[in-house]
C-alpha positions, 0 to 999 in steps of 0.5 A: 606617232600615228598618221592615218584616219582615226576614231576620236571620242571625248569624255567630259566630267565637269572639267574646268577646260571645255572642248568643242566636241565632247560628251558627258557621261554620268554614272547611273547610281543604281547600276553603280551600287549593283556593280559595287556589290558584285566587286565586293563578292568577287574580291572578298571570296572568289579571288582572294582565298584561292590566290593565297593558296596558290601563292603558298603552294607555288613558294613550296614548289619553288624550293630546291633545284628544278629541271628546265621543264619544271622551271618552265611550268613554275614560270607559267604558274607564276604568270597566272598568279600575277595576272590574278593578283592584278585583277584583284588589285583592279577590283579593289581600286574600283571599290576605293574609288566608289568609297571616295565618290563625292569626298575628294579634296583636290590639291596641287600634284607634281606630275613629274613625281607621279609620272616617274612612279608610273614609269618605274612600275611599268618599265620592266614589263615594257622591256621584257616585251621589247617595247621602247617606253619614254616618259618626257620630263615636265614641270607641270602641276595639276589640281587633282588627287594623287592616288586616283590620278595615279590609278588612271595613269597606271591603267592607261600605261598598262593597257599601252604595254598590253596592246602594243606589239614587240618593237613598238613604242610608248610615249607619256608626256604633258602639254600645258595650256592657259588654264589646264594641262593635258597628260598624253599616253600614246602607243603604236599598238593595235588601235581601237575600232569604231565599234569598240570605241563606242563601248570601251568605257563600259564595265566588263568591255574588252578592247581585244576579245582575242586577249583572255587576260583581264576582267574588262573593268580598267577603262570603266574605272578610268571613267569613274575616276574622271567623274570624281575628279572633274577631269576629262579624258580624250581618246584618239585611235587608228586601227593598226597604228596606235592610240592616244589617251589624254587626261585634261586637268586644271593647272596648279601652281607649284608655288602654292604647294611650296608655301604650304610646306 
């Protein structure tokens, strides 16, 4: 999808498939616990309580007929509520991942089912923004955790929608290798500079400082999940042309899962 010089970074976390160029990122346990405490405080008080109040007020205002200007204001308010709800979901996802650290049992996961779920959740946002999103059918299965892997895919596709301009394209698909599967999320978006590439997996880091949305913890969560699952994540990007995020996971046989049913 892209054809210019790229910045490339590979992040490995005890995956079963090795790569020629890779780096291993290990979480600092002390910093991780401090981060978890901060998330608990934000999720428990600073976000959930005002969100409930806003939803209640907004529902009351939405009753009855409204003028065009009032409807525009209500739409702006709904957008703010939705963004806040999304941020809260991210925080809670990070906490669930922390709770599962070291206690995840991998099992065969049908990627076709998982990718279609992610597609359904994002196709409306992509359509409203004027993007063409395509998910390629696959027969691949991987050894993973459906909840955690799904959270990563949702994060990557959401970022692709967020950082791709109207008229752009998003492609999600898989490639099978001998003992692993690579799941690709490609976009024709703004791309990631070398400067941001070096710190994009840090907590509260934003890929685009001009975008005021989000807490900047999405890719931090991705990094945590990769470590928990033992998968790898690879990033290839060209500023102004787009980005490819790839998850590399061990292959699983569909027949193994079917025999367990």
